[in-house]
C-alpha positions as CSV (number, residue, x, y, z in Angstrom):
1,M,97.0,67.7,69.2
2,D,97.7,65.6,66.2
3,H,99.1,67.7,63.4
4,S,99.9,64.8,61.1
5,S,98.6,64.6,57.5
6,P,95.3,62.8,56.8
7,P,95.8,59.2,55.6
8,D,96.3,58.7,51.9
9,R,93.0,57.4,50.4
10,G,94.5,56.2,47.1
11,G,93.5,59.0,44.9
12,E,90.1,59.5,46.4
13,S,89.1,63.2,46.6
14,R,87.0,64.8,49.3
15,P,83.9,66.7,48.5
16,G,84.8,70.2,47.3
17,D,88.4,69.2,46.5
18,P,89.4,68.7,42.8
19,G,90.7,65.3,41.8
20,H,94.3,64.8,40.9
21,N,93.7,65.4,37.1
22,T,90.9,67.9,37.4
23,P,91.7,71.3,35.9
24,V,91.2,74.3,38.2
25,A,90.2,77.8,37.1
26,D,90.1,80.8,39.4
27,S,86.8,82.7,39.3
28,T,88.5,86.1,39.2
29,T,90.4,85.0,36.1
30,L,87.2,83.7,34.4
31,L,85.1,86.8,35.3
32,S,87.9,89.3,34.4
33,G,86.5,91.9,36.8
34,H,82.9,91.5,35.7
35,R,80.0,90.3,37.8
36,E,78.7,87.8,35.3
37,L,79.9,85.5,32.6
38,I,78.0,83.7,29.8
39,I,79.1,80.1,29.2
40,R,78.1,78.2,26.0
41,H,78.0,74.4,26.4
42,G,77.0,72.8,23.1
43,A,73.6,74.3,22.2
44,D,72.9,75.5,25.8
45,T,73.8,78.8,27.4
46,Y,74.5,79.3,31.1
47,R,75.0,82.4,33.2
48,L,77.6,82.5,36.0
49,Q,76.9,85.4,38.4
50,V,78.5,86.8,41.5
51,T,75.9,87.7,44.2
52,A,76.0,90.6,46.5
53,S,77.3,88.3,49.2
54,N,80.2,87.2,46.8
55,K,78.8,83.7,46.1
56,L,78.5,82.2,42.7
57,I,75.2,81.2,41.0
58,L,75.1,79.2,37.7
59,T,71.8,79.3,35.9
60,K,70.6,77.9,32.6
């Protein structure tokens, strides 16, 4: 088995991985123990919800 690290791709990020300068926020911190969060983005409002199967849904 090869346990070596994957090759360096020159700053390229893989799908699902944040880039080198991308801020990361933990969902438990954002939700603060609640099951939903309202996010205002300019004039728009979004709802971030935790489902019964513990997945996240973002709706406008």
